[in-house]
MOPAC internal coordinates of N, CA, C and O (Angstrom, degrees):
PM7 1SCF
backbone

  N    0.0000 0     0.00 0     0.00 0    0    0    0
  C    1.4639 1     0.00 0     0.00 0    1    0    0
  C    1.5246 1   108.74 1     0.00 0    2    1    0
  O    1.2310 1   121.56 1   -51.50 1    3    2    1
  N    1.3031 1   114.62 1   128.50 1    3    2    1
  C    1.4727 1   119.70 1   177.24 1    5    3    2
  C    1.5354 1   108.07 1  -111.33 1    6    5    3
  O    1.2310 1   121.51 1   -40.22 1    7    6    5
  N    1.3133 1   114.71 1   139.78 1    7    6    5
  C    1.4576 1   120.63 1  -177.84 1    9    7    6
  C    1.5178 1   109.63 1  -124.74 1   10    9    7
  O    1.2310 1   121.12 1   -44.54 1   11   10    9
  N    1.3137 1   115.47 1   135.46 1   11   10    9
  C    1.4590 1   120.90 1  -179.99 1   13   11   10
  C    1.5160 1   108.32 1  -127.53 1   14   13   11
  O    1.2310 1   120.82 1   -68.70 1   15   14   13
  N    1.3256 1   116.05 1   111.30 1   15   14   13
  C    1.4611 1   121.01 1  -179.26 1   17   15   14
  C    1.5244 1   110.60 1   -95.81 1   18   17   15
  O    1.2310 1   121.36 1   -30.95 1   19   18   17
  N    1.3087 1   115.01 1   149.05 1   19   18   17
  C    1.4645 1   120.29 1   178.87 1   21   19   18
  C    1.5212 1   109.30 1  -155.23 1   22   21   19
  O    1.2310 1   120.99 1   -11.16 1   23   22   21
  N    1.3262 1   115.72 1   168.84 1   23   22   21
  C    1.4501 1   120.13 1   173.34 1   25   23   22
  C    1.5123 1   116.05 1   109.56 1   26   25   23
  O    1.2310 1   119.99 1   174.91 1   27   26   25
  N    1.3284 1   117.63 1    -5.09 1   27   26   25
  C    1.4428 1   119.68 1   179.51 1   29   27   26
  C    1.5193 1   111.78 1   -68.78 1   30   29   27
  O    1.2310 1   120.91 1   -11.84 1   31   30   29
  N    1.3217 1   115.87 1   168.16 1   31   30   29
  C    1.4396 1   119.96 1   178.82 1   33   31   30
  C    1.5052 1   111.92 1   172.23 1   34   33   31
  O    1.2310 1   121.50 1     6.89 1   35   34   33
  N    1.3178 1   114.73 1  -173.11 1   35   34   33
  C    1.4584 1   122.46 1   179.64 1   37   35   34
  C    1.5230 1   108.50 1  -104.39 1   38   37   35
  O    1.2310 1   121.09 1   -57.28 1   39   38   37
  N    1.3228 1   115.52 1   122.72 1   39   38   37
  C    1.4629 1   120.98 1   179.63 1   41   39   38
  C    1.5144 1   108.80 1  -135.42 1   42   41   39
  O    1.2310 1   121.29 1   -10.00 1   43   42   41
  N    1.3194 1   115.14 1   170.00 1   43   42   41
  C    1.4559 1   120.61 1   177.13 1   45   43   42
  C    1.5242 1   109.84 1   -97.27 1   46   45   43
  O    1.2310 1   121.42 1   -21.40 1   47   46   45
  N    1.3006 1   114.89 1   158.60 1   47   46   45
  C    1.4616 1   119.91 1   177.08 1   49   47   46
  C    1.5239 1   109.93 1   -55.74 1   50   49   47
  O    1.2310 1   121.28 1   -44.88 1   51   50   49
  N    1.3277 1   115.16 1   135.12 1   51   50   49
  C    1.4490 1   121.16 1  -178.21 1   53   51   50
  C    1.5122 1   114.30 1    94.77 1   54   53   51
  O    1.2310 1   120.51 1   164.76 1   55   54   53
  N    1.3139 1   116.64 1   -15.24 1   55   54   53
  C    1.4641 1   120.86 1   179.74 1   57   55   54
  C    1.5217 1   111.24 1   -76.99 1   58   57   55
  O    1.2310 1   121.73 1    -5.10 1   59   58   57
  N    1.3245 1   114.30 1   174.90 1   59   58   57
  C    1.4603 1   121.52 1   178.09 1   61   59   58
  C    1.5233 1   109.86 1  -119.06 1   62   61   59
  O    1.2310 1   121.67 1   -22.63 1   63   62   61
  N    1.3188 1   114.40 1   157.37 1   63   62   61
  C    1.4599 1   121.46 1   178.14 1   65   63   62
  C    1.5194 1   107.48 1  -151.65 1   66   65   63
  O    1.2310 1   120.56 1   -33.42 1   67   66   65
  N    1.3069 1   116.53 1   146.58 1   67   66   65
  C    1.4543 1   120.50 1   178.94 1   69   67   66
  C    1.5201 1   109.24 1  -123.04 1   70   69   67
  O    1.2310 1   120.81 1   -59.03 1   71   70   69
  N    1.3047 1   116.06 1   120.97 1   71   70   69
  C    1.4561 1   122.33 1   176.39 1   73   71   70
  C    1.5216 1   109.60 1   -96.48 1   74   73   71
  O    1.2310 1   121.02 1   -32.96 1   75   74   73
  N    1.3139 1   115.66 1   147.04 1   75   74   73
  C    1.4544 1   121.19 1   177.10 1   77   75   74
  C    1.5202 1   109.98 1  -129.92 1   78   77   75
  O    1.2310 1   121.46 1   -29.27 1   79   78   77
  N    1.3145 1   114.80 1   150.73 1   79   78   77
  C    1.4559 1   121.11 1   177.99 1   81   79   78
  C    1.5263 1   107.73 1  -137.70 1   82   81   79
  O    1.2310 1   121.03 1   -63.39 1   83   82   81
  N    1.3091 1   115.63 1   116.61 1   83   82   81
  C    1.4597 1   120.76 1   178.44 1   85   83   82
  C    1.5139 1   109.46 1   -96.40 1   86   85   83
  O    1.2310 1   120.54 1   -53.25 1   87   86   85
  N    1.3182 1   116.58 1   126.75 1   87   86   85
  C    1.4581 1   121.99 1  -179.57 1   89   87   86
  C    1.5222 1   109.94 1  -107.44 1   90   89   87
  O    1.2310 1   121.25 1   -37.97 1   91   90   89
  N    1.3134 1   115.22 1   142.03 1   91   90   89
  C    1.4529 1   120.53 1   176.17 1   93   91   90
  C    1.5162 1   109.19 1  -141.97 1   94   93   91
  O    1.2310 1   121.11 1   -23.45 1   95   94   93
  N    1.3104 1   115.47 1   156.55 1   95   94   93
  C    1.4581 1   120.21 1   177.55 1   97   95   94
  C    1.5045 1   114.63 1    89.65 1   98   97   95
  O    1.2310 1   120.14 1  -172.33 1   99   98   97
  N    1.3236 1   117.34 1     7.67 1   99   98   97
  C    1.4530 1   119.50 1   177.73 1  101   99   98
  C    1.5155 1   111.62 1   146.43 1  102  101   99
  O    1.2310 1   121.57 1   -10.31 1  103  102  101
  N    1.3121 1   114.61 1   169.69 1  103  102  101
  C    1.4573 1   121.00 1   177.79 1  105  103  102
  C    1.5138 1   109.62 1  -114.84 1  106  105  103
  O    1.2310 1   121.41 1   -32.55 1  107  106  105
  N    1.3149 1   114.90 1   147.45 1  107  106  105
  C    1.4518 1   120.30 1  -178.62 1  109  107  106
  C    1.5193 1   110.47 1  -117.79 1  110  109  107
  O    1.2310 1   121.01 1   -24.66 1  111  110  109
  N    1.3241 1   115.68 1   155.34 1  111  110  109
  C    1.4501 1   120.60 1  -179.54 1  113  111  110
  C    1.5208 1   110.70 1   -62.82 1  114  113  111
  O    1.2310 1   120.38 1   145.54 1  115  114  113
  N    1.3054 1   116.89 1   -34.46 1  115  114  113
  C    1.4582 1   120.55 1  -178.82 1  117  115  114
  C    1.5132 1   110.27 1  -141.44 1  118  117  115
  O    1.2310 1   121.47 1   -30.58 1  119  118  117
  N    1.3120 1   114.79 1   149.42 1  119  118  117
  C    1.4538 1   121.29 1   172.69 1  121  119  118
  C    1.5157 1   107.30 1  -133.40 1  122  121  119
  O    1.2310 1   121.13 1   -32.17 1  123  122  121
  N    1.3098 1   115.45 1   147.83 1  123  122  121
  C    1.4523 1   117.80 1  -176.18 1  125  123  122
  C    1.5092 1   112.43 1  -149.16 1  126  125  123
  O    1.2310 1   121.94 1    -8.54 1  127  126  125
  N    1.3141 1   113.88 1   171.46 1  127  126  125
  C    1.4625 1   122.64 1   175.17 1  129  127  126
  C    1.5266 1   108.93 1  -119.51 1  130  129  127
  O    1.2310 1   121.89 1   -45.65 1  131  130  129
  N    1.3086 1   113.98 1   134.35 1  131  130  129
  C    1.4554 1   121.63 1   174.16 1  133  131  130
  C    1.5202 1   107.48 1  -126.22 1  134  133  131
  O    1.2310 1   120.50 1   -16.54 1  135  134  133
  N    1.3109 1   116.64 1   163.46 1  135  134  133
  C    1.4564 1   119.50 1   176.32 1  137  135  134
  C    1.5200 1   109.90 1  -141.29 1  138  137  135
  O    1.2310 1   122.14 1   -24.22 1  139  138  137
  N    1.3179 1   113.52 1   155.78 1  139  138  137
  C    1.4556 1   119.24 1  -179.69 1  141  139  138
  C    1.5196 1   108.99 1  -142.47 1  142  141  139
  O    1.2310 1   121.25 1   -61.67 1  143  142  141
  N    1.3110 1   115.21 1   118.33 1  143  142  141
  C    1.4489 1   121.56 1   176.79 1  145  143  142
  C    1.5334 1   108.31 1   -91.93 1  146  145  143
  O    1.2310 1   120.15 1   -22.65 1  147  146  145
  N    1.3239 1   117.33 1   157.35 1  147  146  145
  C    1.4642 1   119.96 1  -179.80 1  149  147  146
  C    1.5292 1   112.10 1   -55.71 1  150  149  147
  O    1.2310 1   121.31 1   -51.15 1  151  150  149
  N    1.3187 1   115.10 1   128.85 1  151  150  149
  C    1.4506 1   120.50 1   178.12 1  153  151  150
  C    1.5120 1   115.14 1    78.97 1  154  153  151
  O    1.2310 1   120.45 1  -175.51 1  155  154  153
  N    1.3255 1   116.75 1     4.49 1  155  154  153
  C    1.4590 1   120.09 1  -178.91 1  157  155  154
  C    1.5224 1   110.72 1  -120.38 1  158  157  155
  O    1.2310 1   121.67 1   -17.10 1  159  158  157
  N    1.3094 1   114.40 1   162.90 1  159  158  157
  C    1.4577 1   119.77 1   177.56 1  161  159  158
  C    1.5300 1   110.44 1   -77.14 1  162  161  159
  O    1.2310 1   121.68 1   -22.79 1  163  162  161
  N    1.3129 1   114.39 1   157.21 1  163  162  161
  C    1.4559 1   119.38 1   176.07 1  165  163  162
  C    1.5186 1   109.00 1   -66.97 1  166  165  163
  O    1.2310 1   120.58 1   -46.27 1  167  166  165
  N    1.3169 1   116.49 1   133.73 1  167  166  165
  C    1.4541 1   119.78 1  -177.04 1  169  167  166
  C    1.5260 1   111.71 1  -127.44 1  170  169  167
  O    1.2310 1   121.93 1   -29.16 1  171  170  169
  N    1.2923 1   113.90 1   150.84 1  171  170  169
  C    1.4627 1   122.05 1  -179.61 1  173  171  170
  C    1.5225 1   110.44 1   -70.28 1  174  173  171
  O    1.2310 1   121.01 1   -38.41 1  175  174  173
  N    1.3324 1   115.67 1   141.59 1  175  174  173
  C    1.4514 1   121.61 1   175.87 1  177  175  174
  C    1.5336 1   110.22 1  -116.96 1  178  177  175
  O    1.2310 1   120.65 1   123.19 1  179  178  177
  N    1.3236 1   116.36 1   -56.81 1  179  178  177
  C    1.4618 1   120.35 1  -177.67 1  181  179  178
  C    1.5211 1   109.43 1  -161.86 1  182  181  179
  O    1.2310 1   120.91 1   -23.36 1  183  182  181
  N    1.3282 1   115.87 1   156.64 1  183  182  181
  C    1.4533 1   120.53 1   178.36 1  185  183  182
  C    1.5194 1   110.25 1  -147.50 1  186  185  183
  O    1.2310 1   121.79 1   -22.89 1  187  186  185
  N    1.3188 1   114.19 1   157.11 1  187  186  185
  C    1.4599 1   121.53 1   179.98 1  189  187  186
  C    1.5182 1   108.92 1  -133.65 1  190  189  187
  O    1.2310 1   120.87 1   -48.65 1  191  190  189
  N    1.2981 1   115.95 1   131.35 1  191  190  189
  C    1.4601 1   120.82 1   177.19 1  193  191  190
  C    1.5088 1   110.81 1   -99.45 1  194  193  191
  O    1.2310 1   120.98 1   -46.73 1  195  194  193
  N    1.3247 1   115.73 1   133.27 1  195  194  193
  C    1.4663 1   121.85 1   178.58 1  197  195  194
  C    1.5224 1   110.16 1   -63.26 1  198  197  195
  O    1.2310 1   120.30 1   136.19 1  199  198  197
  N    1.3250 1   117.02 1   -43.81 1  199  198  197
  C    1.4611 1   120.84 1  -175.63 1  201  199  198
  C    1.5246 1   109.49 1   -82.81 1  202  201  199
  O    1.2310 1   121.32 1   -79.15 1  203  202  201
  N    1.2864 1   115.08 1   100.85 1  203  202  201
  C    1.4578 1   120.87 1   178.67 1  205  203  202
  C    1.5086 1   114.05 1   101.03 1  206  205  203
  O    1.2310 1   120.39 1   165.43 1  207  206  205
  N    1.3155 1   116.87 1   -14.57 1  207  206  205
  C    1.4579 1   119.29 1   178.56 1  209  207  206
  C    1.5150 1   114.25 1    70.24 1  210  209  207
  O    1.2310 1   120.11 1  -156.89 1  211  210  209
  N    1.3262 1   117.39 1    23.11 1  211  210  209
  C    1.4652 1   120.40 1  -179.07 1  213  211  210
  C    1.5240 1   110.24 1   -69.21 1  214  213  211
  O    1.2310 1   121.17 1   -34.84 1  215  214  213
  N    1.3195 1   115.37 1   145.16 1  215  214  213
  C    1.4494 1   121.09 1   177.06 1  217  215  214
  C    1.5267 1   110.17 1  -122.78 1  218  217  215
  O    1.2310 1   121.43 1   -29.48 1  219  218  217
  N    1.3036 1   114.87 1   150.52 1  219  218  217
  C    1.4528 1   121.86 1  -177.53 1  221  219  218
  C    1.5243 1   107.61 1  -135.21 1  222  221  219
  O    1.2310 1   120.84 1   -37.16 1  223  222  221
  N    1.3190 1   115.99 1   142.84 1  223  222  221
  C    1.4577 1   121.24 1  -179.02 1  225  223  222
  C    1.5227 1   110.88 1  -135.95 1  226  225  223
  O    1.2310 1   121.54 1   -29.75 1  227  226  225
  N    1.3143 1   114.65 1   150.25 1  227  226  225
  C    1.4534 1   119.16 1   169.29 1  229  227  226
  C    1.5272 1   108.18 1   -74.54 1  230  229  227
  O    1.2310 1   120.71 1   -16.76 1  231  230  229
  N    1.2925 1   116.25 1   163.24 1  231  230  229
  C    1.4651 1   119.78 1   179.13 1  233  231  230
  C    1.5246 1   110.83 1   -60.87 1  234  233  231
  O    1.2310 1   120.33 1   143.68 1  235  234  233
  N    1.3209 1   116.97 1   -36.32 1  235  234  233
  C    1.4699 1   119.58 1  -177.75 1  237  235  234
  C    1.5229 1   111.96 1   -73.02 1  238  237  235
  O    1.2310 1   120.27 1   155.08 1  239  238  237
  N    1.3053 1   117.09 1   -24.92 1  239  238  237
  C    1.4631 1   121.05 1  -178.60 1  241  239  238
  C    1.5276 1   112.83 1   -90.87 1  242  241  239
  O    1.2310 1   120.61 1   154.43 1  243  242  241
  N    1.2844 1   116.43 1   -25.57 1  243  242  241
  C    1.4681 1   121.22 1  -175.40 1  245  243  242
  C    1.5241 1   110.58 1   -59.36 1  246  245  243
  O    1.2310 1   121.12 1   -51.54 1  247  246  245
  N    1.3200 1   115.45 1   128.46 1  247  246  245
  C    1.4534 1   120.78 1   178.69 1  249  247  246
  C    1.5139 1   114.51 1    89.19 1  250  249  247
  O    1.2310 1   120.05 1   164.35 1  251  250  249
  N    1.3307 1   117.51 1   -15.65 1  251  250  249
  C    1.4653 1   120.42 1   179.96 1  253  251  250
  C    1.5320 1   111.73 1  -117.53 1  254  253  251
  O    1.2310 1   120.46 1   146.83 1  255  254  253
  N    1.3214 1   116.73 1   -33.17 1  255  254  253
  C    1.4594 1   121.18 1  -177.61 1  257  255  254
  C    1.5162 1   109.89 1  -109.04 1  258  257  255
  O    1.2310 1   121.25 1   -31.14 1  259  258  257
  N    1.3327 1   115.22 1   148.86 1  259  258  257
  C    1.4542 1   120.70 1   176.58 1  261  259  258
  C    1.5152 1   109.13 1  -132.85 1  262  261  259
  O    1.2310 1   121.04 1   -56.62 1  263  262  261
  N    1.3192 1   115.61 1   123.38 1  263  262  261
  C    1.4608 1   120.71 1   178.06 1  265  263  262
  C    1.5229 1   108.75 1   -98.36 1  266  265  263
  O    1.2310 1   121.14 1   -38.86 1  267  266  265
  N    1.3159 1   115.42 1   141.14 1  267  266  265
  C    1.4573 1   119.60 1   178.26 1  269  267  266
  C    1.5221 1   109.10 1  -147.32 1  270  269  267
  O    1.2310 1   121.65 1   -23.30 1  271  270  269
  N    1.2951 1   114.45 1   156.70 1  271  270  269
  C    1.4617 1   119.92 1  -177.18 1  273  271  270
  C    1.5161 1   108.77 1  -133.73 1  274  273  271
  O    1.2310 1   120.91 1   -49.42 1  275  274  273
  N    1.3065 1   115.87 1   130.58 1  275  274  273
  C    1.4584 1   122.26 1   174.79 1  277  275  274
  C    1.5168 1   107.42 1  -100.32 1  278  277  275
  O    1.2310 1   120.94 1   -77.26 1  279  278  277
  N    1.3181 1   115.80 1   102.74 1  279  278  277
  C    1.4641 1   119.39 1  -174.31 1  281  279  278
  C    1.5264 1   112.60 1   -70.61 1  282  281  279
  O    1.2310 1   120.59 1   153.11 1  283  282  281
  N    1.3325 1   116.47 1   -26.89 1  283  282  281
  C    1.4657 1   117.93 1  -179.98 1  285  283  282
  C    1.5226 1   110.97 1   -71.29 1  286  285  283
  O    1.2310 1   120.88 1   147.39 1  287  286  285
  N    1.3221 1   115.93 1   -32.61 1  287  286  285
  C    1.4606 1   120.10 1  -179.72 1  289  287  286
  C    1.5229 1   112.37 1  -101.07 1  290  289  287
  O    1.2310 1   120.63 1   174.34 1  291  290  289
  N    1.3354 1   116.40 1    -5.66 1  291  290  289
  C    1.4669 1   121.53 1  -177.67 1  293  291  290
  C    1.5268 1   111.23 1    55.34 1  294  293  291
  O    1.2310 1   121.31 1  -130.56 1  295  294  293
  N    1.3215 1   115.10 1    49.44 1  295  294  293
  C    1.4535 1   120.63 1   178.38 1  297  295  294
  C    1.5229 1   110.10 1  -124.75 1  298  297  295
  O    1.2310 1   121.43 1   -26.75 1  299  298  297
  N    1.2950 1   114.88 1   153.25 1  299  298  297
  C    1.4527 1   123.10 1   178.90 1  301  299  298
  C    1.5167 1   108.09 1  -122.52 1  302  301  299
  O    1.2310 1   120.37 1   -43.33 1  303  302  301
  N    1.3150 1   116.89 1   136.67 1  303  302  301
  C    1.4571 1   120.59 1   179.84 1  305  303  302
  C    1.5273 1   110.50 1  -126.15 1  306  305  303
  O    1.2310 1   121.70 1   -24.79 1  307  306  305
  N    1.3093 1   114.36 1   155.21 1  307  306  305
  C    1.4530 1   120.55 1   174.44 1  309  307  306
  C    1.5219 1   107.44 1  -134.63 1  310  309  307
  O    1.2310 1   120.91 1   -71.66 1  311  310  309
  N    1.3091 1   115.87 1   108.34 1  311  310  309
  C    1.4600 1   121.59 1   175.92 1  313  311  310
  C    1.5171 1   107.73 1   -87.44 1  314  313  311
  O    1.2310 1   120.81 1   -60.91 1  315  314  313
  N    1.3078 1   116.06 1   119.09 1  315  314  313
  C    1.4601 1   121.18 1  -177.41 1  317  315  314
  C    1.5150 1   109.30 1  -113.70 1  318  317  315
  O    1.2310 1   120.45 1   -63.36 1  319  318  317
  N    1.2976 1   116.75 1   116.64 1  319  318  317
  C    1.4499 1   123.31 1   178.84 1  321  319  318
  C    1.5192 1   110.35 1  -113.14 1  322  321  319
  O    1.2310 1   121.55 1   -17.33 1  323  322  321
  N    1.3275 1   114.63 1   162.67 1  323  322  321
  C    1.4700 1   120.76 1   178.21 1  325  323  322
  C    1.5256 1   111.49 1    49.00 1  326  325  323
  O    1.2310 1   120.88 1  -130.48 1  327  326  325
  N    1.2945 1   115.92 1    49.52 1  327  326  325
  C    1.4603 1   120.57 1  -176.49 1  329  327  326
  C    1.5192 1   111.61 1   -64.80 1  330  329  327
  O    1.2310 1   122.07 1   -33.37 1  331  330  329
  N    1.3179 1   113.64 1   146.63 1  331  330  329
  C    1.4561 1   121.65 1  -178.96 1  333  331  330
  C    1.5252 1   109.20 1  -121.48 1  334  333  331
  O    1.2310 1   119.68 1   -23.23 1  335  334  333
  N    1.3254 1   118.21 1   156.77 1  335  334  333
  C    1.4669 1   119.52 1   177.51 1  337  335  334
  C    1.5221 1   112.64 1   -55.47 1  338  337  335
  O    1.2310 1   119.96 1   147.34 1  339  338  337
  N    1.3048 1   117.68 1   -32.66 1  339  338  337
  C    1.4743 1   120.17 1  -179.89 1  341  339  338
  C    1.5219 1   113.01 1   -71.92 1  342  341  339
  O    1.2310 1   120.05 1   174.24 1  343  342  341
  N    1.3234 1   117.51 1    -5.76 1  343  342  341
  C    1.4596 1   120.80 1   173.54 1  345  343  342
  C    1.5292 1   111.81 1   -82.72 1  346  345  343
  O    1.2310 1   120.33 1   173.72 1  347  346  345
  N    1.3012 1   116.97 1    -6.28 1  347  346  345
  C    1.4595 1   121.47 1  -179.66 1  349  347  346
  C    1.5240 1   110.17 1   -61.86 1  350  349  347
  O    1.2310 1   120.70 1   -55.61 1  351  350  349
  N    1.3193 1   116.26 1   124.39 1  351  350  349
  C    1.4621 1   121.72 1  -177.57 1  353  351  350
  C    1.5170 1   109.78 1  -179.80 1  354  353  351
  O    1.2310 1   121.32 1   -11.35 1  355  354  353
  N    1.3174 1   115.09 1   168.65 1  355  354  353
  C    1.4611 1   120.64 1   165.59 1  357  355  354
  C    1.5232 1   107.16 1   -82.11 1  358  357  355
  O    1.2310 1   120.54 1   -50.15 1  359  358  357
  N    1.3005 1   116.57 1   129.85 1  359  358  357
  C    1.4583 1   121.57 1  -179.71 1  361  359  358
  C    1.5279 1   109.13 1  -106.42 1  362  361  359
  O    1.2310 1   121.18 1   -47.93 1  363  362  361
  N    1.3320 1   115.35 1   132.07 1  363  362  361
  C    1.4576 1   122.37 1  -177.44 1  365  363  362
  C    1.5182 1   110.15 1  -121.09 1  366  365  363
  O    1.2310 1   120.78 1   -41.78 1  367  366  365
  N    1.3256 1   116.12 1   138.22 1  367  366  365
  C    1.4503 1   118.94 1   170.06 1  369  367  366
  C    1.5256 1   108.51 1   -97.02 1  370  369  367
  O    1.2310 1   121.94 1   -29.66 1  371  370  369
  N    1.3104 1   113.90 1   150.34 1  371  370  369
  C    1.4553 1   120.25 1  -176.65 1  373  371  370
  C    1.5167 1   109.50 1  -140.69 1  374  373  371
  O    1.2310 1   121.13 1   -23.82 1  375  374  373
  N    1.3169 1   115.44 1   156.18 1  375  374  373
  C    1.4583 1   120.64 1   179.08 1  377  375  374
  C    1.5168 1   109.19 1  -141.52 1  378  377  375
  O    1.2310 1   121.11 1   -30.95 1  379  378  377
  N    1.3077 1   115.49 1   149.05 1  379  378  377
  C    1.4521 1   119.28 1   179.34 1  381  379  378
  C    1.5079 1   111.48 1   173.69 1  382  381  379
  O    1.2310 1   121.53 1    17.27 1  383  382  381
  N    1.3228 1   114.68 1  -162.73 1  383  382  381
  C    1.4673 1   120.93 1  -179.18 1  385  383  382
  C    1.5176 1   110.74 1  -128.81 1  386  385  383
  O    1.2310 1   120.37 1  -121.40 1  387  386  385
  N    1.3152 1   116.89 1    58.60 1  387  386  385
  C    1.4642 1   118.65 1  -179.43 1  389  387  386
  C    1.5092 1   111.47 1   -72.43 1  390  389  387
  O    1.2310 1   120.71 1   -33.26 1  391  390  389
  N    1.3198 1   116.25 1   146.74 1  391  390  389
  C    1.4523 1   118.80 1   169.92 1  393  391  390
  C    1.5197 1   107.34 1   -70.51 1  394  393  391
  O    1.2310 1   120.70 1   -19.59 1  395  394  393
  N    1.3102 1   116.26 1   160.41 1  395  394  393
  C    1.4569 1   120.36 1  -173.96 1  397  395  394
  C    1.5240 1   111.38 1   -55.35 1  398  397  395
  O    1.2310 1   120.37 1   138.94 1  399  398  397
  N    1.2855 1   116.89 1   -41.06 1  399  398  397
  C    1.4600 1   120.08 1  -178.03 1  401  399  398
  C    1.5034 1   114.74 1   -67.55 1  402  401  399
  O    1.2310 1   120.43 1   165.35 1  403  402  401
  N    1.3227 1   116.78 1   -14.65 1  403  402  401
  C    1.4625 1   121.02 1  -178.07 1  405  403  402
  C    1.5135 1   112.20 1  -111.53 1  406  405  403
  O    1.2310 1   119.51 1  -174.33 1  407  406  405
  N    1.3044 1   118.54 1     5.67 1  407  406  405
  C    1.4581 1   121.40 1  -170.37 1  409  407  406
  C    1.5180 1   112.35 1   -64.72 1  410  409  407
  O    1.2310 1   119.43 1   161.93 1  411  410  409
  N    1.3071 1   118.70 1   -18.07 1  411  410  409
  C    1.4630 1   121.78 1   178.75 1  413  411  410
  C    1.5314 1   112.09 1   -95.97 1  414  413  411
  O    1.2310 1   119.90 1  -176.72 1  415  414  413
  N    1.3028 1   117.79 1     3.28 1  415  414  413
  C    1.4668 1   122.40 1  -176.25 1  417  415  414
  C    1.5249 1   110.98 1   -99.89 1  418  417  415
  O    1.2310 1   119.87 1   -55.13 1  419  418  417
  N    1.3249 1   117.86 1   124.87 1  419  418  417
  C    1.4716 1   119.56 1   178.74 1  421  419  418
  C    1.5280 1   112.45 1   -58.39 1  422  421  419
  O    1.2310 1   120.69 1   146.23 1  423  422  421
  N    1.3035 1   116.29 1   -33.77 1  423  422  421
  C    1.4657 1   119.54 1  -177.33 1  425  423  422
  C    1.5221 1   113.11 1   -66.89 1  426  425  423
  O    1.2310 1   120.16 1   166.69 1  427  426  425
  N    1.3277 1   117.30 1   -13.31 1  427  426  425
  C    1.4631 1   120.53 1  -178.62 1  429  427  426
  C    1.5229 1   112.87 1   -85.18 1  430  429  427
  O    1.2310 1   120.06 1   175.60 1  431  430  429
  N    1.3124 1   117.49 1    -4.40 1  431  430  429
  C    1.4608 1   121.62 1  -177.19 1  433  431  430
  C    1.5310 1   109.82 1  -107.47 1  434  433  431
  O    1.2310 1   121.37 1   -47.39 1  435  434  433
  N    1.3197 1   114.98 1   132.61 1  435  434  433
  C    1.4629 1   120.13 1  -175.51 1  437  435  434
  C    1.5269 1   113.12 1   -89.56 1  438  437  435
  O    1.2310 1   120.50 1   155.08 1  439  438  437
  N    1.3070 1   116.65 1   -24.92 1  439  438  437
  C    1.4671 1   119.96 1  -172.65 1  441  439  438
  C    1.5218 1   110.16 1  -123.68 1  442  441  439
  O    1.2310 1   121.65 1   -40.44 1  443  442  441
  N    1.3227 1   114.44 1   139.56 1  443  442  441
  C    1.4580 1   120.40 1  -177.62 1  445  443  442
  C    1.5140 1   110.92 1  -135.55 1  446  445  443
  O    1.2310 1   121.36 1   -36.93 1  447  446  445
  N    1.3072 1   115.01 1   143.07 1  447  446  445
  C    1.4490 1   120.08 1   171.85 1  449  447  446
  C    1.5185 1   109.91 1   -92.40 1  450  449  447
  O    1.2310 1   120.83 1    -4.42 1  451  450  449
  N    1.3157 1   116.02 1   175.58 1  451  450  449
  C    1.4532 1   119.51 1   175.09 1  453  451  450
  C    1.5173 1   108.09 1   -76.27 1  454  453  451
  O    1.2310 1   119.71 1   -20.20 1  455  454  453
  N    1.2773 1   118.17 1   159.80 1  455  454  453
  C    1.4557 1   120.92 1  -178.22 1  457  455  454
  C    1.5107 1   111.98 1   -78.00 1  458  457  455
  O    1.2310 1   121.45 1   -26.02 1  459  458  457
  N    1.3170 1   114.82 1   153.98 1  459  458  457
  C    1.4538 1   120.81 1   171.43 1  461  459  458
  C    1.5287 1   106.72 1  -125.46 1  462  461  459
  O    1.2310 1   120.98 1   -52.63 1  463  462  461
  N    1.3174 1   115.73 1   127.37 1  463  462  461
  C    1.4493 1   121.06 1  -169.98 1  465  463  462
  C    1.5259 1   111.44 1   -83.11 1  466  465  463
  O    1.2310 1   121.77 1   -50.25 1  467  466  465
  N    1.3109 1   114.22 1   129.75 1  467  466  465
  C    1.4552 1   121.95 1   173.86 1  469  467  466
  C    1.5200 1   107.65 1  -115.68 1  470  469  467
  O    1.2310 1   120.73 1   -57.34 1  471  470  469
  N    1.3167 1   116.21 1   122.66 1  471  470  469
  C    1.4537 1   121.46 1   178.80 1  473  471  470
  C    1.5239 1   108.68 1  -122.15 1  474  473  471
  O    1.2310 1   121.06 1   -56.50 1  475  474  473
  N    1.3204 1   115.58 1   123.50 1  475  474  473
  C    1.4596 1   120.85 1  -178.59 1  477  475  474
  C    1.5265 1   107.92 1  -115.39 1  478  477  475
  O    1.2310 1   121.07 1   -63.62 1  479  478  477
  N    1.3005 1   115.56 1   116.38 1  479  478  477
  C    1.4620 1   119.88 1  -179.35 1  481  479  478
  C    1.5216 1   109.87 1   -92.27 1  482  481  479
  O    1.2310 1   121.13 1   -29.09 1  483  482  481
  N    1.3206 1   115.44 1   150.91 1  483  482  481
  C    1.4718 1   120.42 1  -177.94 1  485  483  482
  C    1.5140 1   111.10 1   -89.01 1  486  485  483
  O    1.2310 1   120.10 1   180.00 1  487  486  485

């Protein structure tokens, strides 16, 4: 499975941004978004499960970000609203077959796209 992320950029606090991830070479049970700020560990942002369409969010993303998946196009999107400077990071899409209890763990995903940088200025 190959993943291609896009949509990052420089925005101001309060603005919105939409990230996209195009998947090819197969479908995965779950796809998710993670982010990594300089000097910090990669952290979970949101995930979507193919079976049942369940969605999962980190506390920081809940209420501001919306993850969605277009199964016909095999793409994953992350609509980010009310962006804050602390959202600044490289954002990565991931795909795999994590069990529900591991869906927030980067180690549970087998496939990763390249990062797309999101910078939010204050």
